[in-house]
C-alpha atoms as a printed R data frame, in Angstrom:
    type eleno elety resid chain resno      x      y       z
1   ATOM     1    CA   MET     A     1  9.495 36.838   8.198
2   ATOM     2    CA   GLU     A     2 12.822 34.960   8.180
3   ATOM     3    CA   LYS     A     3 14.641 34.736  11.482
4   ATOM     4    CA   ILE     A     4 17.950 36.615  11.514
5   ATOM     5    CA   ILE     A     5 20.866 34.530  12.781
6   ATOM     6    CA   GLU     A     6 22.718 37.080  14.888
7   ATOM     7    CA   ASN     A     7 26.098 35.311  14.953
8   ATOM     8    CA   ASN     A     8 26.317 34.604  11.205
9   ATOM     9    CA   GLN     A     9 25.322 37.392   8.824
10  ATOM    10    CA   VAL     A    10 26.199 37.836   5.154
11  ATOM    11    CA   THR     A    11 25.205 40.516   2.644
12  ATOM    12    CA   ILE     A    12 26.485 40.316  -0.917
13  ATOM    13    CA   SER     A    13 25.590 41.872  -4.265
14  ATOM    14    CA   GLY     A    14 26.940 41.333  -7.751
15  ATOM    15    CA   GLU     A    15 26.298 39.777 -11.134
16  ATOM    16    CA   MET     A    16 24.891 36.282 -11.411
17  ATOM    17    CA   THR     A    17 27.171 34.166 -13.596
18  ATOM    18    CA   SER     A    18 24.991 31.043 -13.702
19  ATOM    19    CA   ASP     A    19 21.420 29.895 -13.383
20  ATOM    20    CA   PHE     A    20 20.284 27.779 -10.436
21  ATOM    21    CA   GLU     A    21 20.931 24.032 -10.586
22  ATOM    22    CA   PHE     A    22 19.429 21.366  -8.345
23  ATOM    23    CA   SER     A    23 21.566 20.415  -5.337
24  ATOM    24    CA   HIS     A    24 19.490 18.312  -2.932
25  ATOM    25    CA   GLU     A    25 16.085 17.881  -1.295
26  ATOM    26    CA   VAL     A    26 15.096 17.963   2.378
27  ATOM    27    CA   PHE     A    27 11.580 16.893   3.437
28  ATOM    28    CA   GLY     A    28 10.250 17.639  -0.028
29  ATOM    29    CA   GLU     A    29 11.905 21.079  -0.269
30  ATOM    30    CA   GLY     A    30 14.376 21.477  -3.131
31  ATOM    31    CA   PHE     A    31 17.615 23.425  -2.736
32  ATOM    32    CA   TYR     A    32 19.505 24.891  -5.671
33  ATOM    33    CA   THR     A    33 22.937 26.460  -6.226
34  ATOM    34    CA   ALA     A    34 24.180 29.268  -8.479
35  ATOM    35    CA   GLN     A    35 27.265 31.494  -8.793
36  ATOM    36    CA   MET     A    36 27.661 35.244  -8.252
37  ATOM    37    CA   ALA     A    37 30.639 37.397  -9.275
38  ATOM    38    CA   ILE     A    38 31.379 40.159  -6.752
39  ATOM    39    CA   ARG     A    39 33.601 43.003  -7.914
40  ATOM    40    CA   ARG     A    40 36.307 44.339  -5.570
41  ATOM    41    CA   GLU     A    41 37.583 47.930  -5.609
42  ATOM    42    CA   SER     A    42 40.699 46.628  -7.398
43  ATOM    43    CA   GLY     A    43 38.523 45.335 -10.218
44  ATOM    44    CA   GLN     A    44 39.213 41.701  -9.372
45  ATOM    45    CA   LYS     A    45 36.130 39.525  -8.937
46  ATOM    46    CA   ASP     A    46 35.303 36.888  -6.330
47  ATOM    47    CA   ARG     A    47 33.119 34.028  -7.549
48  ATOM    48    CA   ILE     A    48 30.817 33.043  -4.683
49  ATOM    49    CA   PRO     A    49 28.417 30.051  -4.613
50  ATOM    50    CA   ILE     A    50 24.859 30.702  -3.435
51  ATOM    51    CA   MET     A    51 22.379 28.119  -2.166
52  ATOM    52    CA   ALA     A    52 18.657 28.898  -2.084
53  ATOM    53    CA   SER     A    53 15.359 27.127  -1.523
54  ATOM    54    CA   GLU     A    54 12.915 26.769  -4.385
55  ATOM    55    CA   ARG     A    55 10.417 28.408  -2.002
56  ATOM    56    CA   LEU     A    56 12.572 31.556  -1.834
57  ATOM    57    CA   VAL     A    57 13.545 32.168  -5.454
58  ATOM    58    CA   ASP     A    58 12.245 31.277  -8.885
59  ATOM    59    CA   VAL     A    59 14.886 28.689  -9.745
60  ATOM    60    CA   LYS     A    60 13.483 28.206 -13.264
61  ATOM    61    CA   ARG     A    61 13.980 31.783 -14.441
62  ATOM    62    CA   LYS     A    62 17.048 33.102 -16.257
63  ATOM    63    CA   TRP     A    63 19.483 34.433 -13.659
64  ATOM    64    CA   THR     A    64 22.728 34.602 -15.652
65  ATOM    65    CA   GLY     A    65 23.733 38.228 -16.262
66  ATOM    66    CA   GLN     A    66 21.270 39.614 -13.707
67  ATOM    67    CA   SER     A    67 22.413 41.961 -10.931
68  ATOM    68    CA   ALA     A    68 21.209 40.667  -7.565
69  ATOM    69    CA   GLU     A    69 21.433 41.191  -3.802
70  ATOM    70    CA   VAL     A    70 21.530 38.353  -1.267
71  ATOM    71    CA   SER     A    71 21.414 38.308   2.518
72  ATOM    72    CA   GLY     A    72 21.742 35.194   4.627
73  ATOM    73    CA   GLN     A    73 24.377 33.056   6.310
74  ATOM    74    CA   LEU     A    74 27.724 31.498   5.487
75  ATOM    75    CA   ARG     A    75 27.464 27.705   5.554
76  ATOM    76    CA   SER     A    76 30.062 24.943   5.246
77  ATOM    77    CA   TYR     A    77 30.013 21.220   4.646
78  ATOM    78    CA   ASP     A    78 32.563 18.453   4.128
79  ATOM    79    CA   ARG     A    79 32.833 16.985   0.641
80  ATOM    80    CA   ASN     A    80 34.306 13.501   0.651
81  ATOM    81    CA   GLU     A    81 37.235 13.063  -1.723
82  ATOM    82    CA   GLY     A    82 38.493  9.519  -1.267
83  ATOM    83    CA   GLU     A    83 40.448  9.378   1.974
84  ATOM    84    CA   ARG     A    84 40.118 13.107   2.717
85  ATOM    85    CA   ASN     A    85 37.318 15.617   3.245
86  ATOM    86    CA   ARG     A    86 37.288 19.017   1.579
87  ATOM    87    CA   LEU     A    87 35.553 21.950   3.288
88  ATOM    88    CA   GLU     A    88 33.104 23.697   0.956
89  ATOM    89    CA   LEU     A    89 31.555 27.122   1.628
90  ATOM    90    CA   SER     A    90 28.426 28.760   0.236
91  ATOM    91    CA   VAL     A    91 26.075 31.614   1.073
92  ATOM    92    CA   PHE     A    92 22.722 30.249   2.243
93  ATOM    93    CA   ALA     A    93 20.179 32.802   1.032
94  ATOM    94    CA   ARG     A    94 17.463 34.057   3.384
95  ATOM    95    CA   LYS     A    95 16.530 36.923   1.079
96  ATOM    96    CA   MET     A    96 17.355 37.394  -2.600
97  ATOM    97    CA   GLU     A    97 16.170 40.014  -5.068
98  ATOM    98    CA   LEU     A    98 17.218 41.720  -8.261
99  ATOM    99    CA   ARG     A    99 18.956 45.077  -7.976
100 ATOM   100    CA   ALA     A   100 16.929 47.946  -9.404
101 ATOM   101    CA   ALA     A   101 17.569 48.655 -13.074
102 ATOM   102    CA   GLY     A   102 19.505 51.856 -13.636
103 ATOM   103    CA   LYS     A   103 21.003 51.794 -10.140
104 ATOM   104    CA   LYS     A   104 24.130 53.951 -10.051
105 ATOM   105    CA   LYS     A   105 27.285 52.014 -10.892
106 ATOM   106    CA   ILE     A   106 29.782 51.722  -8.075
107 ATOM   107    CA   ARG     A   107 33.439 50.712  -8.023
108 ATOM   108    CA   SER     A   108 32.749 47.580  -6.031
109 ATOM   109    CA   ASP     A   109 29.807 45.366  -5.121
110 ATOM   110    CA   GLU     A   110 28.689 44.721  -1.562
111 ATOM   111    CA   ASN     A   111 30.465 41.906   0.251
112 ATOM   112    CA   SER     A   112 30.194 41.881   4.049
113 ATOM   113    CA   VAL     A   113 30.354 39.094   6.625
114 ATOM   114    CA   PHE     A   114 29.948 39.080  10.403
115 ATOM   115    CA   LEU     A   115 30.767 35.933  12.388
116 ATOM   116    CA   ASP     A   116 30.623 35.288  16.127
117 ATOM   117    CA   GLY     A   117 32.205 31.948  16.992
118 ATOM   118    CA   TYR     A   118 35.017 29.995  18.607
119 ATOM   119    CA   VAL     A   119 38.572 29.196  17.535
120 ATOM   120    CA   CYS     A   120 38.551 25.454  16.762
121 ATOM   121    CA   LYS     A   121 42.081 24.998  15.391
122 ATOM   122    CA   ILE     A   122 45.421 26.397  16.540
123 ATOM   123    CA   PRO     A   123 46.034 29.575  14.451
124 ATOM   124    CA   PHE     A   124 48.837 29.253  11.886
125 ATOM   125    CA   TYR     A   125 51.037 32.334  11.437
126 ATOM   126    CA   ARG     A   126 53.400 32.707   8.499
127 ATOM   127    CA   LYS     A   127 54.787 35.182   5.978
128 ATOM   128    CA   THR     A   128 54.171 35.245   2.252
129 ATOM   129    CA   PRO     A   129 57.128 35.233  -0.196
130 ATOM   130    CA   THR     A   130 56.717 39.026  -0.419
131 ATOM   131    CA   GLY     A   131 56.971 39.379   3.376
132 ATOM   132    CA   ARG     A   132 53.292 39.983   4.219
133 ATOM   133    CA   GLU     A   133 52.177 38.577   7.570
134 ATOM   134    CA   ILE     A   134 49.228 36.197   7.483
135 ATOM   135    CA   THR     A   135 47.411 33.965   9.975
136 ATOM   136    CA   ASP     A   136 44.981 31.178   9.107
137 ATOM   137    CA   LEU     A   137 42.071 31.002  11.549
138 ATOM   138    CA   LEU     A   138 39.342 28.353  11.621
139 ATOM   139    CA   LEU     A   139 36.153 29.543  13.333
140 ATOM   140    CA   ALA     A   140 33.302 27.321  14.559
141 ATOM   141    CA   VAL     A   141 29.970 29.178  14.459
142 ATOM   142    CA   ARG     A   142 27.017 27.600  16.244
143 ATOM   143    CA   MET     A   143 23.736 27.346  14.373
144 ATOM   144    CA   PRO     A   144 20.157 27.154  15.736
145 ATOM   145    CA   TYR     A   145 19.742 23.504  14.707
146 ATOM   146    CA   GLY     A   146 22.374 22.360  17.218
147 ATOM   147    CA   LYS     A   147 25.351 21.999  14.919
148 ATOM   148    CA   SER     A   148 28.221 24.286  13.982
149 ATOM   149    CA   VAL     A   149 29.583 25.506  10.674
150 ATOM   150    CA   TYR     A   150 33.342 25.817  10.237
151 ATOM   151    CA   ILE     A   151 34.607 28.918   8.470
152 ATOM   152    CA   PRO     A   152 38.249 29.434   7.386
153 ATOM   153    CA   CYS     A   153 39.403 33.026   7.877
154 ATOM   154    CA   ILE     A   154 42.523 34.833   6.667
155 ATOM   155    CA   CYS     A   155 44.020 37.632   8.785
156 ATOM   156    CA   TRP     A   156 46.653 40.060   7.487
157 ATOM   157    CA   GLY     A   157 49.267 42.344   9.018
158 ATOM   158    CA   ARG     A   158 48.355 43.637  12.465
159 ATOM   159    CA   ASN     A   159 45.320 41.335  12.566
160 ATOM   160    CA   ALA     A   160 47.599 38.382  11.760
161 ATOM   161    CA   ARG     A   161 49.815 39.143  14.763
162 ATOM   162    CA   TYR     A   162 46.720 39.540  16.972
163 ATOM   163    CA   ALA     A   163 45.093 36.300  15.783
164 ATOM   164    CA   GLU     A   164 48.311 34.348  16.249
165 ATOM   165    CA   GLY     A   165 47.783 34.595  20.016
166 ATOM   166    CA   PHE     A   166 44.249 33.146  20.050
167 ATOM   167    CA   GLU     A   167 43.788 29.911  21.985
168 ATOM   168    CA   LEU     A   168 41.559 26.945  21.209
169 ATOM   169    CA   GLY     A   169 38.010 27.641  22.350
170 ATOM   170    CA   GLN     A   170 38.565 31.404  22.430
171 ATOM   171    CA   PRO     A   171 35.329 33.266  21.539
172 ATOM   172    CA   VAL     A   172 36.021 35.683  18.689
173 ATOM   173    CA   GLN     A   173 34.058 38.037  16.454
174 ATOM   174    CA   VAL     A   174 35.207 38.502  12.851
175 ATOM   175    CA   CYS     A   175 34.027 40.940  10.200
176 ATOM   176    CA   GLY     A   176 35.275 41.016   6.629
177 ATOM   177    CA   ARG     A   177 34.410 39.761   3.164
178 ATOM   178    CA   ILE     A   178 34.171 36.426   1.367
179 ATOM   179    CA   GLN     A   179 36.920 35.816  -1.157
180 ATOM   180    CA   SER     A   180 37.599 33.130  -3.723
181 ATOM   181    CA   ARG     A   181 41.100 31.930  -4.529
182 ATOM   182    CA   ASP     A   182 42.195 29.815  -7.495
183 ATOM   183    CA   TYR     A   183 44.825 27.156  -6.917
184 ATOM   184    CA   GLN     A   184 46.231 24.001  -8.502
185 ATOM   185    CA   LYS     A   185 45.625 20.696  -6.711
186 ATOM   186    CA   ARG     A   186 48.218 18.018  -7.411
187 ATOM   187    CA   ILE     A   187 46.433 14.741  -8.182
188 ATOM   188    CA   SER     A   188 49.427 12.752  -9.504
189 ATOM   189    CA   ASP     A   189 53.127 13.188 -10.262
190 ATOM   190    CA   GLN     A   190 52.310 14.873 -13.562
191 ATOM   191    CA   GLU     A   191 48.702 16.041 -13.177
192 ATOM   192    CA   TYR     A   192 47.207 19.107 -11.528
193 ATOM   193    CA   GLU     A   193 43.560 20.097 -11.214
194 ATOM   194    CA   ALA     A   194 42.311 23.708 -11.129
195 ATOM   195    CA   ARG     A   195 40.232 24.384  -8.002
196 ATOM   196    CA   VAL     A   196 38.723 27.281  -6.067
197 ATOM   197    CA   ALA     A   197 39.040 27.833  -2.306
198 ATOM   198    CA   TYR     A   198 36.736 30.122  -0.323
199 ATOM   199    CA   GLU     A   199 37.520 31.961   2.903
200 ATOM   200    CA   VAL     A   200 36.705 35.096   4.868
201 ATOM   201    CA   SER     A   201 39.285 37.853   4.554
202 ATOM   202    CA   ALA     A   202 39.113 39.503   7.986
203 ATOM   203    CA   SER     A   203 39.151 43.298   8.214
204 ATOM   204    CA   GLY     A   204 38.297 43.342  11.928
205 ATOM   205    CA   LEU     A   205 38.788 40.998  14.890
206 ATOM   206    CA   GLN     A   206 37.592 41.162  18.458
207 ATOM   207    CA   MET     A   207 38.389 38.724  21.262
208 ATOM   208    CA   LYS     A   208 35.367 38.193  23.497
209 ATOM   209    CA   LYS     A   209 35.366 37.443  27.211
210 ATOM   210    CA   GLU     A   210 34.004 34.101  28.353
């Protein structure tokens, strides 16, 4: 039985939009990545990367178009891009299975995240051009292997005003959903590159006592 990581829990379900492709190997164990589209109530879809061990899933089967459920953890790593690092997020699968055929259609797929960590960057409060309040929060979540993963979170409205007051090192619990966001990265005076950013959209925040 897989050990549940209490301070980092993810459950998602949706339609697989790719098959698994090889990512890397650790001590002879291969890890593979694929993409899942998760439907929101609005009808918009988030495209979330999933990483899984070849010992957990059949990485050679056809996954594209299949409806699946995944539970696990949210992981991050730095991708080197010249002189800068880019934070990449993915769901590390601890359990993955196909959703039952004929299961009743729902307006949205499952997308839930719970994180228990520490504020590791001064929160940044601002307003969007339409006047919505928003605070960027970077959370460090400790993992059993002695390191931490760093998860960017977005807080809106009342939560944005609350998060603005968090201090560095403040222990915080966050619940919400993973979202993907398309943007254009400027790579030269005349060139832009389409990219996708991932973050947790917080629906609930709780400051913990030391």
